[in-house]
C-alpha positions, -999 to 999 in steps of 0.1 A, spaced: -642 -196 226 -614 -204 202 -596 -182 177 -563 -168 167 -549 -136 182 -541 -107 159 -504 -104 153 -491 -71 141 -462 -48 138 -462 -15 157 -440 16 149 -812 38 546 -842 20 547 -853 32 583 -834 64 580 -845 96 561 -820 101 533 -819 139 537 -812 135 575 -784 111 570 -770 134 543 -768 163 568 -754 140 595 -726 126 573 -715 160 560 -709 171 596 -697 139 611 -681 117 585 -650 138 578 -641 139 614 -646 102 620 -625 93 590 -596 113 603 -596 100 639 -568 77 649 -566 82 686 -560 55 713 -580 24 705 -582 32 668 -580 0 647 -556 3 617 -581 -17 598 -601 15 595 -573 34 578 -594 35 547 -575 34 514 -590 58 490 -588 56 452 -556 70 439 -557 107 429 -538 100 397 -533 71 374 -500 52 370 -488 20 354 -455 3 350 -451 -19 320 -422 -43 312 -410 -54 278 -378 -69 265 -353 -44 251 -346 -53 214 -310 -42 215 -298 -55 249 -323 -82 258 -327 -66 292 -360 -58 308 -372 -23 298 -397 -7 321 -419 23 312 -437 43 339 -468 61 327 -486 87 347 -518 106 341 -533 134 363 -563 156 358 -558 193 354 -580 201 385 -556 183 408 -529 208 399 -523 245 406 -521 270 377 -506 305 379 -514 332 354 -485 349 336 -494 375 310 -522 359 290 -515 322 298 -519 298 327 -489 277 338 -485 247 360 -452 232 371 -450 197 386 -426 170 393 -428 132 391 -406 112 415 -404 74 414 -383 53 437 -378 16 437 -369 -4 469 -359 -41 468 -371 -68 492 -343 -59 516 -354 -23 519 -326 -9 498 -332 19 474 -321 6 440 -334 31 415 -348 66 414 -363 87 386 -372 124 384 -391 143 358 -401 180 357 -429 191 335 -448 223 326 -484 227 314 -494 258 296 -529 268 285 -547 300 276 -581 286 286 -590 290 323 -617 264 321 -591 238 313 -572 246 345 -601 234 366 -613 206 344 -614 171 359 -619 153 326 -588 168 309 -555 150 318 -518 155 314 -498 124 307 -461 115 310 -439 85 306 -402 77 309 -383 45 304 -355 28 324 -341 -6 332 -340 -26 365 -324 -59 373 -348 -89 377 -362 -88 412 -393 -78 432 -396 -41 441 -419 -17 459 -424 13 437 -432 46 454 -446 71 428 -452 107 438 -465 137 419 -456 170 434 -474 203 425 -445 228 427 -469 257 432 -490 244 461 -464 218 472 -493 193 474 -482 157 469 -501 128 454 -487 93 462 -491 58 450 -474 26 460 -473 -8 443 -453 -40 441 -438 -50 408 -419 -81 397 -393 -76 370 -389 -107 349 -356 -119 335 -363 -119 297 -327 -129 289 -333 -163 306 -339 -192 282 -375 -201 278 -409 -186 269 -420 -153 285 -449 -129 285 -445 -92 288 -469 -70 308 -504 -71 295 -517 -36 287 -553 -24 282 -548 0 253 -565 25 230 -555 22 194 -554 48 166 -543 48 130 -516 74 122 -524 85 86 -490 102 83 -469 71 91 -495 46 79 -491 26 111 -513 15 139 -503 31 172 -514 22 207 -513 40 241 -522 26 275 -556 29 292 -543 39 326 -577 41 342 -582 4 336 -619 12 330 -639 -3 302 -672 13 292 -696 -14 282 -710 -12 247 -690 18 238 -657 4 225 -641 -30 221 -614 -32 247 -580 -40 232 -551 -58 249 -515 -55 239 -486 -78 250 -456 -95 237 -445 -132 237 -407 -140 237 -394 -174 226 -357 -175 233 -347 -212 231 -365 -227 201 -394 -222 177 -425 -239 191 -456 -245 169 -478 -260 197 -482 -229 219 -516 -217 230 -528 -188 251 -553 -193 278 -575 -164 290 -590 -167 324 -612 -139 338 -621 -139 375 -647 -116 391 -632 -99 421 -660 -94 445 -663 -106 481 -655 -140 467 -636 -148 436 -654 -165 407 -643 -175 373 -667 -159 348 -650 -167 315 -622 -188 301 -611 -193 266 -581 -203 245 -564 -185 216 -541 -201 191 -506 -186 192 -491 -176 158 -454 -169 162 -435 -144 142 -401 -153 156 -383 -147 189 -406 -118 196 -443 -117 187 -464 -86 192 -500 -93 199 -530 -71 198 -562 -88 209 -598 -79 217 -609 -88 252 -641 -110 252 -668 -91 270 -700 -111 263 -700 -127 298 -689 -96 317 -712 -73 337 -703 -42 356 -676 -52 381 -640 -57 390 -620 -84 371 -586 -100 370 -575 -114 337 -547 -140 337 -531 -150 304 -511 -182 304 -489 -195 275 -489 -233 274 -480 -263 252 -512 -279 239 -497 -314 240 -478 -315 273 -501 -289 290 -469 -273 304 -475 -236 314 -444 -216 306 -454 -182 319 -483 -161 331 -492 -124 331 -521 -106 348 -542 -75 343 -567 -59 367 -596 -40 351 -631 -30 358 -662 -24 336 -691 -1 340 -722 11 321 -719 45 303 -732 72 326 -726 52 358 -703 66 385 -668 54 381 -666 39 416 -698 19 411 -687 -14 397 -721 -33 396 -753 -13 391 -777 -40 403 -756 -46 434 -753 -8 441 -791 -6 440 -794 -34 466 -769 -15 487 -792 15 490 -809 -4 518 -794 18 545 -802 51 529 -834 46 509 -868 31 517 -880 -2 502 -904 16 478 -876 37 463 -854 7 459 -882 -13 443 -889 15 418 -853 15 406 -849 -22 406 -881 -28 386 -872 -4 358 -879 -17 323 -844 -14 310 -809 -10 323 -807 25 309 -839 35 328 -826 18 359 -794 39 357 -814 71 352 -835 64 383 -805 55 403 -787 87 394 -819 107 400 -821 93 435 -786 104 443 -791 138 427 -819 145 451 -796 140 481 -765 156 466 -753 180 494 -735 202 468 -756 200 436 -736 229 420 -704 208 420 -696 179 397 -690 155 427 -717 140 448 -699 138 482 -725 118 499 -726 92 471 -689 89 471 -687 85 509 -715 60 510 -701 36 484 -665 41 498 -679 27 530 -697 -1 512 -664 -11 495 -646 -9 528 -672 -31 544 -669 -57 516 -631 -58 520 -630 -61 558 -662 -77 571 -671 -103 546 -678 -138 561 -708 -159 552 -722 -128 534 -708 -99 516 -694 -74 541 -721 -47 535 -748 -72 546 -731 -81 579 -738 -64 612 -704 -48 613 -707 -37 577 -741 -21 583 -729 -2 613 -698 10 595 -718 22 565 -743 41 587 -719 56 612 -684 53 597 -652 42 617 -657 40 654 -640 65 678 -628 37 700 -625 -1 698 -620 -27 724 -611 -61 710 -611 -95 727 -596 -124 707 -606 -160 713 -599 -174 748 -608 -206 767 -635 -187 787 -647 -161 762 -659 -159 726 -642 -133 704 -659 -99 706 -654 -63 697 -669 -32 713 -673 -1 691 -679 33 706 -693 63 688 -691 94 710 -711 118 689 -740 92 687 -736 82 724 -736 45 716 -715 15 725 -721 -15 703 -710 -51 711 -703 -76 684 -696 -113 692 -682 -140 670 -704 -169 682 -693 -192 654 -656 -188 658 -652 -181 621 -651 -143 621 -688 -137 616 -695 -111 643 -731 -105 652 -745 -74 670 -757 -83 705 -783 -55 707 -797 -33 679 -784 3 677 -816 18 691 -815 -3 723 -812 21 754 -786 -3 769 -761 8 742 -759 43 755 -725 53 768 -738 79 793 
């Protein structure tokens, strides 16, 4: 796919679902919190962040230095509101610290903010957000950014940590800024097109055309032979290039602002990594690269479900084969989604709340299994993955690495279920197989 970018100026199959629902509600929270002796740090599950944040880097027009902007977005229901007179107020603080590769604190930012509303329903809304941003400069280097939002009423803290690399835009050459997934809108008062970041990194298929914004800096000479290569990789249990195309670069000088539409015709629901490379079409030399992680989903599909067809297959440990076949054989994608959501609605432990805790827990375990137990198969299909999805993190683990007289093995103990399960890596390549099925009486601890 070739074309020119737009340049512009910007001012449980054998298990009863209801039984497993009740079991998980009473057992899962305790299991997820246990970290006693024998607990494997691998099971310190990383949950999705409770607020959105992004750090973008552009070249400062006046100084040439790298200008960074930290954006944050948090939903109202994560914050505490207090009533004063006829209004509700929330007070919170954003704290961001940046530590270099040597562990030295090099920069710190604080921002205090207040939210005021007269509508109580807004104070508990999970789909209404409060956004903030502030700009600062950092010397070129690699940093660990610790971002924290503190609710000053409840003192509850939300944290996020990420690694950022600050480029030296003053260095001679050709450079790319951060690539942003953005929303755009036309300001009728100023007559200018404005953009603001999509901090969720979520693209709803068929609803909007996803827009990308970034800048290209040419500091040494004017080059007419530059092209931009777009490479999109599906980030599942194994990486796979799903699309790649080239855009013609049209320069407007030393700084070129680019607004482009991301090609979606080869993308399904899933996680993706976009890499944009700027290169010379004659010498094929790549001057710089920038990356963007994003995910797509179908409208009406739970945010943490990346691929609907795969999520239906993953019902194997909680639904029977007839239920799965009924959903899988739906006449359309829309009907498939409706049947999928209807299945989970039937087993929702708290139907009067917006969250389906069982569904969230189930697919959080699926995701964890894919990240930690994948080998010849996706993690959720392995013996370790299946056990983890059904029972959660084990209470105790004994691990034996490879030795001359023993194959690698792990023993997982679940005290509440009174089982001790043995997994052996017979191949030597990390593919652990369960020695005996869970129901075997020899697995009992006592």
